[in-house]
BAVO-995117 format. One record per residue: x, y, z of N, C-alpha, C in turn; residue in one letter. Coordinates in steps of 0.05 Angstrom, whole numbers, padded with zeros to 5 digits, always signed. Example, Ala and Ser with C-alpha at 12.3 -4.5 7.8 and 13.67 -1.06 7.14 Angstrom:
BEGIN
+00264-00114+00156+00246-00090+00156+00264-00066+00156A+00257-00045+00142+00273-00021+00143+00258+00001+00157S
***
This chain:
BEGIN
+01680-00505+04142+01705-00489+04146+01699-00468+04165X+01714-00468+04190+01712-00447+04210+01713-00419+04200X+01737-00414+04179+01730-00387+04172+01707-00376+04163X+01694-00395+04145+01671-00384+04133+01641-00384+04154X+01644-00400+04179+01628-00403+04197+01630-00372+04213X+01651-00366+04218+01657-00341+04230+01651-00316+04214X+01661-00320+04189+01652-00294+04170+01621-00285+04170X+01608-00310+04170+01578-00306+04171+01565-00296+04197X+01583-00303+04214+01569-00295+04237+01576-00266+04244X+01595-00257+04225+01605-00227+04227+01590-00211+04211X+01566-00224+04189+01561-00207+04173+01550-00184+04173X+01532-00185+04195+01515-00154+04202+01536-00135+04209X+01559-00145+04225+01579-00124+04234+01592-00112+04210X+01604-00127+04192+01620-00121+04172+01606-00105+04153X+01579-00115+04143+01562-00098+04128+01559-00073+04140X+01546-00069+04163+01544-00045+04174+01568-00024+04169X+01598-00039+04176+01619-00018+04174+01622-00009+04146X+01615-00024+04127+01619-00019+04093+01604+00005+04094X+01574+00002+04104+01552+00025+04097+01564+00053+04111X+01580+00050+04131+01584+00076+04150+01607+00086+04129X+01619+00068+04117+01650+00081+04101+01633+00093+04079X+01617+00078+04065+01604+00085+04038+01596+00117+04041X+01585+00120+04062+01573+00151+04070+01592+00172+04075X+01621+00165+04077+01638+00188+04075+01667+00180+04063X+01665+00177+04029+01683+00173+04021+01702+00197+04018X+01735+00192+04020+01751+00211+04018+01772+00205+03995X+01790+00221+03994+01803+00227+03963+01835+00220+03976X+01850+00205+03957+01878+00211+03964+01892+00197+03983X+01911+00210+03992+01926+00198+04019+01923+00209+04035X+01904+00229+04047+01892+00241+04070+01864+00232+04076X+01862+00210+04088+01836+00202+04096+01826+00198+04129X+01826+00224+04140+01824+00222+04174+01801+00209+04176X+01778+00210+04166+01753+00198+04175+01759+00173+04174X+01761+00165+04152+01767+00133+04140+01786+00120+04165X+01806+00134+04164+01831+00118+04186+01813+00116+04210X+01802+00137+04218+01787+00140+04246+01766+00111+04251X+01754+00108+04226+01735+00089+04232+01748+00058+04228X+01768+00060+04216+01783+00035+04215+01792+00026+04245X+01804+00047+04254+01818+00043+04284+01799+00038+04302X+01773+00042+04297+01749+00041+04316+01742+00011+04312X+01741+00006+04289+01735-00026+04280+01752-00046+04292X+01778-00042+04300+01799-00052+04308+01805-00055+04336X+01790-00032+04348+01794-00031+04379+01785-00056+04393X+01802-00060+04413+01792-00085+04426+01801-00111+04421X+01814-00104+04398+01827-00135+04392+01857-00134+04395X+01867-00156+04401+01898-00158+04412+01918-00155+04386X+01917-00128+04378+01938-00125+04356+01958-00101+04359X+01977-00099+04344+01999-00076+04347+01995-00062+04322X+01979-00037+04331+01965-00016+04312+01988+00003+04310X+01994+00014+04284+02008+00040+04282+01996+00054+04258X+01997+00077+04258+01987+00096+04233+02008+00108+04221X+02008+00117+04197+02024+00129+04183+02036+00159+04184X+02060+00164+04184+02075+00188+04183+02062+00208+04158X+02066+00195+04135+02071+00210+04110+02041+00206+04098X+02024+00188+04103+01997+00178+04094+01980+00168+04118X+01953+00174+04113+01929+00166+04130+01930+00138+04130X+01955+00118+04135+01947+00091+04131+01944+00079+04160X+01937+00052+04158+01934+00041+04186+01945+00013+04183X+01962+00005+04198+01985-00025+04197+01974-00033+04227X+01965-00060+04224+01962-00073+04252+01976-00102+04246X+01987-00111+04264+02001-00136+04270+01988-00156+04286X+01977-00177+04272+01967-00198+04289+01984-00222+04295X+01992-00228+04321+02012-00247+04327+01992-00278+04332X+02006-00295+04318+01992-00322+04320+02006-00337+04340X+01989-00354+04352+01998-00364+04380+02013-00391+04380X+02007-00405+04350+02017-00431+04344+02046-00435+04333X+02058-00458+04341+02092-00452+04333+02090-00467+04302X+02111-00462+04288+02111-00467+04263+02126-00497+04266X+02120-00515+04242+02124-00541+04245+02155-00542+04252X+02169-00565+04256+02200-00566+04263+02215-00565+04240X+02239-00549+04244+02251-00541+04221+02250-00513+04205X+02219-00504+04211+02208-00480+04193+02211-00455+04212X+02216-00435+04196+02216-00409+04209+02193-00395+04213X+02187-00380+04230+02161-00366+04233+02161-00348+04208X+02137-00352+04199+02126-00336+04173+02111-00314+04180X+02112-00296+04158+02094-00270+04157+02078-00266+04138X+02053-00262+04135+02036-00254+04118+02026-00226+04113X+02021-00216+04094+02008-00193+04092+01977-00194+04077X+01953-00178+04090+01931-00176+04076+01927-00149+04072X+01917-00144+04045+01917-00109+04042+01882-00109+04039X+01882-00079+04040+01855-00072+04039+01859-00035+04034X+01850-00029+04007+01853-00002+03999+01831+00010+04011X+01831+00038+04016+01806+00052+04029+01797+00078+04016X+01811+00088+03994+01803+00113+03981+01779+00115+03962X+01767+00134+03954+01743+00136+03944+01753+00149+03914X+01730+00159+03901+01737+00172+03873+01718+00204+03874X+01726+00218+03856+01714+00242+03851+01691+00245+03831X+01669+00222+03842+01647+00215+03827+01622+00224+03843X+01609+00237+03831+01581+00240+03839+01561+00216+03842X+01553+00212+03863+01540+00183+03868+01506+00189+03858X+01499+00170+03837+01471+00170+03825+01457+00147+03836X+01465+00132+03853+01447+00113+03864+01425+00123+03890X+01401+00112+03889+01389+00121+03908+01381+00101+03930X+01409+00099+03945+01413+00084+03973+01406+00099+03994X+01404+00083+04015+01397+00092+04042+01421+00105+04053X+01449+00091+04043+01469+00098+04057+01493+00107+04039X+01478+00124+04013+01489+00136+03992+01517+00162+04006X+01534+00162+03991+01553+00184+04004+01539+00212+04007X+01549+00224+04031+01544+00247+04042+01565+00271+04038X+01584+00258+04022+01606+00276+04013+01606+00290+03983X+01595+00312+03983+01594+00320+03957+01611+00316+03932X+01601+00302+03909+01624+00305+03891+01640+00273+03888X+01637+00261+03922+01654+00241+03923+01639+00215+03928X+01650+00195+03918+01633+00166+03917+01657+00142+03921X+01648+00119+03936+01659+00094+03934+01650+00083+03913X+01660+00089+03889+01651+00079+03866+01666+00050+03848X+01691+00045+03869+01700+00024+03857+01706+00003+03878X+01692+00003+03908+01686-00017+03921+01707-00018+03940X+01727+00006+03946+01740+00001+03966+01734+00003+03992X+01702+00010+03998+01693+00007+04019+01688-00022+04030X+01685-00041+04011+01683-00068+04018+01707-00077+04025X+01726-00068+04006+01755-00079+04017+01760-00073+04050X+01753-00055+04056+01763-00047+04084+01744-00061+04102X+01720-00062+04097+01702-00080+04115+01710-00114+04112X+01723-00117+04087+01724-00144+04082+01753-00153+04103X+01774-00131+04099+01791-00140+04118+01788-00136+04148X+01773-00119+04154+01767-00118+04180+01754-00143+04193X+01736-00156+04174+01724-00179+04176+01746-00203+04182X+01768-00201+04170+01791-00221+04164+01803-00220+04192X+01809-00191+04201+01820-00189+04226+01809-00203+04250X+01786-00200+04250+01767-00208+04272+01768-00242+04271X+01764-00255+04247+01769-00278+04245+01791-00292+04252X+01813-00281+04243+01838-00286+04255+01849-00281+04282X+01834-00262+04293+01837-00257+04324+01824-00283+04338X+01804-00288+04326+01787-00315+04339+01803-00339+04341X+01815-00342+04315+01833-00365+04314+01864-00362+04309X+01868-00342+04330+01902-00334+04330+01918-00359+04345X+01907-00375+04360+01922-00399+04371+01927-00415+04351X+01911-00421+04327+01918-00437+04305+01937-00424+04286X+01951-00397+04286+01964-00384+04274+01995-00391+04277X+02009-00401+04256+02034-00413+04265+02055-00387+04250X+02048-00365+04259+02062-00340+04245+02048-00317+04250X+02052-00292+04236+02042-00265+04243+02030-00258+04219X+02012-00241+04218+01999-00226+04197+01997-00197+04201X+02003-00187+04175+02008-00156+04178+01976-00145+04162X+01966-00133+04172+01943-00119+04161+01945-00090+04151X+01944-00093+04122+01952-00064+04108+01929-00051+04102X+01920-00029+04116+01895-00014+04108+01907+00010+04094X+01906+00017+04067+01926+00033+04054+01905+00058+04034X+01912+00080+04038+01898+00101+04024+01913+00103+03999X+01901+00121+03978+01910+00133+03955+01914+00111+03933X+01902+00092+03931+01905+00072+03911+01899+00086+03884X+01878+00102+03885+01865+00114+03860+01883+00138+03853X+01906+00142+03864+01923+00163+03860+01925+00179+03888X+01950+00192+03896+01977+00190+03881+01988+00161+03885X+01976+00146+03905+01990+00117+03913+01997+00123+03934X+01980+00100+03953+01996+00097+03983+02006+00073+03988X+02016+00058+03969+02030+00035+03974+02061+00041+03981X+02071+00055+03962+02096+00061+03964+02111+00076+03986X+02090+00093+03996+02100+00108+04023+02099+00088+04044X+02076+00075+04045+02075+00055+04067+02103+00037+04067X+02113+00024+04047+02136+00013+04038+02155+00028+04055X+02159+00049+04050+02187+00069+04055+02185+00069+04086X+02158+00072+04098+02155+00073+04127+02156+00049+04140X+02164+00031+04127+02169+00000+04143+02147-00022+04139X+02133-00018+04126+02110-00035+04126+02115-00067+04122X+02127-00074+04106+02144-00103+04102+02156-00111+04123X+02167-00097+04143+02186-00105+04161+02164-00102+04191X+02141-00093+04188+02123-00090+04215+02124-00104+04236X+02125-00129+04226+02119-00155+04249+02148-00165+04256X+02170-00151+04250+02198-00156+04263+02209-00167+04243X+02201-00183+04219+02222-00196+04201+02202-00194+04176X+02218-00192+04156+02207-00187+04130+02181-00206+04122X+02160-00195+04103+02136-00210+04097+02147-00227+04078X+02131-00256+04079+02145-00278+04068+02120-00275+04037X+02095-00270+04043+02074-00271+04018+02054-00248+04023X+02042-00237+04006+02018-00219+04005+01999-00217+03987X+01973-00215+03999+01951-00226+03987+01931-00197+03986X+01916-00192+03969+01898-00171+03963+01873-00183+03939X+01848-00168+03950+01824-00176+03933+01813-00150+03920X+01798-00150+03902+01782-00130+03890+01753-00144+03883X+01731-00127+03887+01705-00127+03881+01703-00114+03857X+01683-00124+03844+01678-00122+03814+01647-00114+03816X+01632-00095+03800+01600-00087+03802+01592-00101+03778X+01613-00113+03760+01602-00118+03728+01621-00141+03720X+01620-00147+03698+01637-00163+03677+01635-00194+03682X+01633-00198+03704+01633-00229+03710+01607-00235+03734X+01590-00257+03724+01568-00263+03743+01576-00265+03776X+01554-00259+03789+01561-00247+03818+01566-00268+03829X+01585-00266+03847+01595-00290+03867+01614-00307+03853X+01632-00299+03829+01646-00307+03817+01674-00297+03822X+01695-00313+03829+01724-00302+03832+01732-00306+03807X+01759-00288+03803+01771-00291+03777+01800-00278+03784X+01818-00294+03765+01842-00280+03763+01861-00299+03749X+01891-00292+03746+01906-00312+03727+01931-00305+03739X+01951-00324+03730+01978-00321+03738+01993-00300+03714X+02015-00293+03729+02032-00275+03713+02021-00249+03714X+02028-00230+03693+02012-00203+03690+01981-00204+03692X+01978-00187+03708+01939-00185+03715+01929-00159+03711X+01950-00137+03714+01941-00106+03710+01961-00098+03700X+01962-00074+03683+01981-00059+03669+01994-00037+03684X+02022-00034+03681+02031-00009+03687+02019+00013+03673X+02021+00037+03686+02004+00059+03678+02027+00087+03686X+02037+00102+03659+02049+00125+03661+02033+00148+03649X+02036+00175+03652+02024+00194+03638+02051+00209+03628X+02035+00224+03606+02052+00243+03589+02035+00270+03582X+02047+00290+03585+02037+00319+03584+02059+00327+03558X+02040+00335+03534+02062+00345+03519+02050+00373+03506X+02067+00391+03509+02062+00417+03506+02078+00428+03472X+02059+00434+03457+02071+00439+03427+02073+00474+03427X+02094+00480+03426+02099+00509+03427+02105+00522+03393X+02093+00540+03393+02089+00555+03362+02096+00584+03367X+02078+00602+03345+02079+00627+03354+02049+00635+03344X+02034+00650+03360+02011+00654+03353+02004+00681+03339X+01979+00685+03329+01975+00707+03310+01943+00708+03303X+01937+00721+03285+01909+00725+03274+01903+00703+03254X+01876+00687+03262+01870+00666+03243+01871+00673+03218X+01862+00697+03211+01861+00702+03176+01892+00697+03167X+01913+00700+03174+01941+00697+03166+01958+00679+03180X+01946+00648+03172+01962+00628+03194+01992+00629+03182X+01998+00635+03152+02025+00632+03147+02048+00657+03161X+02034+00672+03175+02055+00689+03194+02058+00673+03219X+02045+00654+03225+02047+00646+03251+02060+00616+03250X+02064+00602+03276+02068+00573+03277+02049+00559+03291X+02028+00553+03277+02007+00546+03288+02007+00521+03306X+02001+00513+03332+02011+00491+03343+01985+00472+03347X+01964+00479+03338+01937+00467+03341+01941+00440+03324X+01946+00446+03294+01947+00422+03276+01964+00404+03279X+01984+00416+03292+02009+00393+03299+02005+00377+03321X+01992+00391+03347+01979+00375+03366+01960+00352+03359X+01944+00362+03337+01923+00347+03332+01941+00317+03313X+01955+00324+03295+01974+00305+03280+01987+00291+03301X+01996+00300+03321+02008+00283+03339+01992+00261+03357X+01966+00270+03359+01949+00253+03374+01940+00224+03353X+01936+00234+03328+01931+00218+03307+01956+00194+03306X+01977+00204+03302+02000+00191+03298+02010+00172+03323X+02000+00181+03347+02008+00159+03373+01989+00135+03366X+01964+00136+03355+01947+00110+03350+01960+00095+03335X+01972+00107+03311+01981+00089+03288+02007+00078+03296X+02028+00097+03314+02046+00083+03324+02047+00060+03341X+02024+00058+03358+02014+00033+03377+02014+00014+03360X+01995+00016+03348+01987-00010+03326+02011-00018+03305X+02025-00006+03302+02049-00007+03280+02075-00018+03292X+02077-00012+03321+02106-00017+03326+02107-00035+03349X+02087-00044+03358+02084-00055+03386+02068-00088+03378X+02082-00104+03392+02068-00135+03386+02039-00133+03399X+02025-00146+03388+01997-00148+03393+01993-00169+03421X+02016-00186+03425+02015-00202+03441+02032-00191+03469X+02044-00167+03462+02047-00155+03485+02042-00127+03485X+02014-00120+03492+02003-00095+03485+02010-00072+03496X+02000-00052+03486+02006-00023+03500+01980-00009+03490X+01971+00011+03510+01945+00027+03509+01954+00056+03511X+01951+00074+03489+01960+00103+03495+01931+00118+03488X+01920+00130+03510+01899+00139+03513+01899+00176+03516X+01892+00190+03497+01896+00220+03501+01869+00227+03512X+01868+00235+03533+01844+00237+03551+01840+00271+03553X+01856+00287+03547+01857+00317+03549+01869+00331+03527X+01858+00346+03511+01871+00368+03492+01862+00395+03497X+01881+00416+03494+01872+00448+03499+01890+00461+03482X+01876+00482+03476+01888+00502+03464+01876+00522+03451X+01886+00551+03456+01868+00576+03445+01848+00587+03463X+01839+00612+03457+01822+00623+03472+01793+00631+03452X+01797+00631+03425+01775+00644+03410+01784+00636+03381X+01761+00634+03370+01764+00621+03342+01780+00628+03325X+01787+00660+03326+01800+00669+03307+01827+00680+03316X+01841+00667+03333+01859+00674+03346+01878+00644+03346X+01903+00647+03333+01922+00627+03334+01936+00628+03361X+01937+00607+03374+01951+00612+03407+01983+00605+03403X+01993+00611+03419+02021+00608+03423+02030+00580+03427X+02009+00557+03439+02014+00531+03446+01991+00518+03448X+01993+00492+03451+01972+00471+03455+01982+00450+03471X+01965+00439+03486+01976+00418+03507+01955+00391+03500X+01969+00369+03501+01950+00347+03504+01962+00328+03528X+01947+00316+03542+01953+00296+03565+01940+00264+03558X+01961+00243+03566+01954+00221+03556+01965+00196+03579X+01948+00173+03583+01960+00156+03595+01972+00133+03578X+01992+00124+03590+02004+00103+03570+02009+00075+03587X+01996+00052+03581+01995+00030+03591+02007+00004+03580X+02020-00010+03593+02034-00034+03583+02039-00056+03599X+02049-00080+03592+02045-00104+03606+02073-00116+03613X+02095-00103+03604+02124-00112+03609+02143-00087+03613X+02161-00095+03629+02187-00068+03633+02195-00062+03608X+02201-00080+03592+02216-00074+03568+02195-00052+03547X+02169-00062+03550+02153-00051+03529+02142-00019+03543X+02146-00019+03573+02139+00006+03581+02159+00026+03574X+02186+00017+03577+02206+00033+03572+02205+00042+03544X+02202+00020+03523+02198+00029+03494+02178+00051+03490X+02157+00047+03504+02138+00061+03494+02136+00094+03502X+02155+00090+03525+02163+00124+03534+02177+00136+03512X+02199+00119+03507+02217+00124+03489+02207+00136+03453X+02186+00113+03450+02178+00123+03422+02155+00143+03421X+02137+00150+03438+02124+00168+03439+02140+00200+03442X+02160+00200+03460+02179+00222+03458+02186+00225+03430X+02202+00206+03417+02211+00210+03390+02191+00219+03371X+02174+00206+03372+02146+00209+03353+02138+00241+03356X+02134+00252+03382+02123+00282+03381+02146+00297+03377X+02171+00296+03382+02197+00311+03375+02195+00317+03345X+02194+00289+03329+02195+00292+03305+02177+00306+03285X+02152+00308+03296+02133+00313+03281+02138+00345+03290X+02138+00352+03311+02145+00383+03322+02170+00394+03298X+02186+00379+03295+02216+00390+03278+02201+00393+03249X+02186+00371+03248+02179+00371+03214+02161+00400+03212X+02154+00408+03232+02136+00436+03221+02149+00466+03231X+02166+00456+03243+02188+00484+03254+02176+00493+03281X+02168+00473+03300+02157+00478+03324+02172+00472+03348X+02176+00475+03369+02184+00467+03389+02166+00444+03407X+02170+00430+03425+02155+00414+03444+02164+00407+03466X+02152+00407+03489+02162+00402+03515+02146+00377+03523X+02161+00355+03532+02149+00331+03533+02154+00325+03568X+02135+00316+03590+02136+00313+03611+02124+00287+03617X+02140+00268+03627+02130+00243+03633+02122+00243+03664X+02104+00225+03673+02100+00221+03708+02098+00192+03707X+02111+00182+03718+02122+00152+03725+02102+00143+03741X+02084+00125+03733+02062+00117+03755+02067+00085+03765X+02048+00071+03770+02048+00045+03777+02061+00025+03756X+02079+00005+03770+02085-00019+03753+02069-00039+03746X+02073-00059+03731+02053-00081+03724+02047-00096+03747X+02025-00102+03751+02017-00125+03777+02020-00150+03766X+02033-00159+03774+02043-00192+03769+02035-00213+03794X+02020-00234+03783+02014-00255+03805+02032-00273+03808X+02054-00278+03829+02070-00294+03830+02053-00324+03823X+02067-00340+03804+02052-00368+03794+02044-00384+03819X+02066-00390+03835+02059-00405+03861+02040-00394+03883X+02040-00368+03885+02025-00354+03902+01994-00354+03892X+01998-00350+03865+01968-00349+03853+01955-00377+03852X+01968-00395+03851+01959-00425+03848+01946-00435+03876X+01963-00428+03894+01953-00432+03924+01928-00410+03928X+01928-00392+03919+01904-00374+03926+01876-00387+03907X+01883-00397+03883+01865-00406+03865+01853-00431+03879X+01872-00448+03891+01861-00473+03901+01846-00467+03924X+01857-00446+03943+01841-00443+03967+01811-00434+03958X+01812-00415+03942+01781-00407+03932+01763-00430+03925X+01775-00447+03908+01764-00474+03899+01752-00491+03924X+01771-00496+03940+01768-00509+03961+01743-00502+03979X+01742-00471+03985+01722-00454+03999+01695-00454+03990X+01695-00449+03960+01674-00442+03952+01662-00458+03926X+01678-00479+03917+01673-00494+03894+01685-00491+03867X+01689-00506+03847+01702-00504+03826+01680-00479+03806X+01660-00484+03809+01643-00468+03793+01639-00438+03798X+01648-00433+03823+01653-00407+03828+01681-00389+03824X+01695-00405+03806+01723-00388+03797+01725-00393+03770X+01737-00369+03754+01739-00368+03727+01769-00356+03729X+01781-00369+03707+01811-00357+03700+01806-00336+03678X+01826-00321+03679+01822-00298+03660+01838-00302+03640X+01828-00297+03614+01847-00307+03595+01863-00283+03588X+01863-00263+03587+01880-00242+03585+01880-00224+03610X+01903-00210+03615+01907-00184+03632+01888-00161+03626X+01878-00147+03647+01869-00120+03637+01887-00100+03638X+01878-00077+03625+01898-00058+03621+01892-00027+03645X+01873-00045+03664+01876-00022+03685+01902-00024+03703X+01904-00012+03718+01929-00012+03734+01926-00010+03768X+01943-00018+03787+01938-00023+03814+01964-00020+03830X+01962-00003+03852+01985+00002+03865+01995-00019+03886X+01982-00044+03887+01991-00060+03899+02010-00079+03889X+02020-00070+03864+02043-00072+03845+02069-00070+03862X+02065-00048+03874+02094-00042+03883+02099-00063+03912X+02080-00074+03923+02077-00100+03946+02093-00121+03930X+02081-00125+03904+02088-00151+03886+02116-00147+03877X+02127-00128+03873+02154-00124+03871+02172-00136+03890X+02165-00133+03913+02181-00136+03940+02179-00161+03947X+02154-00174+03949+02152-00200+03959+02130-00220+03940X+02130-00247+03943+02114-00262+03923+02084-00255+03934X+02066-00252+03916+02039-00243+03924+02017-00252+03901X+01998-00251+03912+01971-00259+03893+01950-00239+03897X+01938-00234+03876+01914-00217+03875+01889-00226+03859X+01865-00229+03868+01845-00245+03858+01823-00220+03856X+01800-00231+03845+01779-00211+03838+01752-00223+03846X+01731-00213+03854+01706-00221+03863+01682-00205+03854X+01664-00220+03838+01641-00202+03824+01624-00205+03847X+01613-00178+03857+01591-00173+03874+01575-00161+03860X+01567-00162+03830+01544-00149+03817+01515-00157+03830X+01501-00136+03833+01478-00139+03852+01449-00149+03826X+01465-00148+03802+01444-00160+03781+01453-00181+03765X+01429-00200+03757+01435-00218+03738+01449-00214+03714X+01440-00189+03704+01449-00175+03683+01478-00165+03680X+01502-00177+03690+01521-00173+03696+01537-00162+03673X+01532-00173+03649+01542-00159+03625+01538-00132+03616X+01515-00122+03625+01504-00087+03617+01502-00077+03650X+01513-00086+03674+01511-00071+03692+01529-00050+03693X+01527-00027+03701+01552-00005+03708+01569-00013+03720X+01595-00010+03704+01619-00015+03717+01635-00002+03737X+01653-00011+03751+01672+00005+03771+01677+00029+03764X+01678+00049+03779+01680+00080+03773+01658+00092+03763X+01633+00079+03755+01616+00095+03742+01593+00108+03770X+01581+00124+03766+01569+00137+03785+01541+00122+03789X+01539+00101+03779+01512+00080+03778+01528+00059+03788X+01551+00052+03795+01563+00024+03805+01555+00018+03834X+01542-00003+03833+01530-00014+03859+01543-00044+03859X+01546-00046+03886+01563-00073+03902+01545-00083+03923X+01539-00105+03913+01526-00123+03936+01541-00133+03961X+01534-00121+03979+01552-00126+04004+01542-00152+04015X+01528-00165+04011+01523-00189+04020+01539-00213+04015X+01559-00204+03996+01581-00220+03993+01609-00216+04008X+01606-00198+04024+01631-00188+04040+01639-00212+04057X+01624-00230+04070+01626-00248+04085+01656-00271+04074X+01641-00271+04050+01665-00289+04031+01691-00276+04025X+01687-00246+04021+01711-00235+04022+01734-00237+04047X+01717-00234+04067+01733-00234+04095+01745-00267+04099X+01729-00283+04090+01729-00312+04097+01753-00318+04082X+01758-00316+04049+01778-00316+04038+01805-00310+04051X+01807-00283+04055+01837-00265+04066+01840-00280+04092X+01826-00289+04108+01832-00304+04136+01840-00331+04123X+01824-00343+04108+01837-00372+04104+01861-00372+04090X+01870-00353+04076+01897-00350+04059+01920-00345+04083X+01913-00331+04099+01935-00327+04117+01934-00355+04137X+01917-00364+04144+01915-00393+04161+01932-00413+04142X+01923-00418+04119+01943-00439+04106+01969-00430+04102X+01970-00408+04086+01993-00399+04083+02018-00402+04106X+02007-00397+04129+02028-00398+04156+02028-00426+04163X+02016-00446+04153+02017-00474+04156+02036-00489+04142X+02042-00477+04111+02055-00486+04094+02082-00492+04102X
***
């Protein structure tokens, strides 16, 4: 395969870029250093490059030189790489470890960027074989607050002059699957995620006389426990939801009953109907418990990323391409979706798309290796040429279909 040959010829270059990126992780939608490194890496290629106004994105359009088959319109394919890091203090003793205190590329987005740059260079070399155009999406903010939606608002999907016909993305994993194995599934792949903040409002007083107060702390605790029962007793296990309370706070001293208590939770679901039902039932539950105790409650939802869904046809095309490039033994079908979330879902809502994963675990003990987001998560960048080759091959083949 020419894409694989070209990818391996670029191996040193894209690994060096990944390690430069790993040293300078940035958070959220403002990534000036990362954006500058991407622009530098693309310099010299015949691309139509633009940067975001609302966020630190980079969009590059590569025009193919081949004509589509008779009777077919010129197609546009989008390839995506997310760029942001995490607020994690790195614990790896690497020569290229993070130089930004308290920040780390703990989810492998530095590999995603380097892989997409590699794909850009491969496709540029093969542009006379491209029977259409490719949009390269370098996206900030995947870990939050979300960079895909602002990029879509700024015209990402029409960047080539006509709307994107199909979109592809990949993600690297530091554990869970043997190294070098690709994996994915058709249909729902990752969950929608929303957040809820609940403030239980009571009336404070002295800890020796709780009957003179309206104590919000036991009421908040009751709500937290009731949430777990509500999830297991009102939702179908075959259309699962996850409600996780990650923060609870109230009071200032052991003998003071406070005026209020607060807890915050994430709500994850795999279908639109269940997502809406989960929000409605959480609110009904906490309001009912508060009323039973004579307290007030404030409920504030933050709507997050939708369900990430692999279009069945595009998924099967991606799976077949992986098997053809790398062999059957390097592909595994996920039995169940995972409850993490991903803002590539916004692209998938607009155009048929496929999202696949690649294990780049550096250890044979992939079941015990530190997972993504760990301060000890390690990613073997020797697999980067495979990531670049797949992205390029998907674009080449999809534009010939």
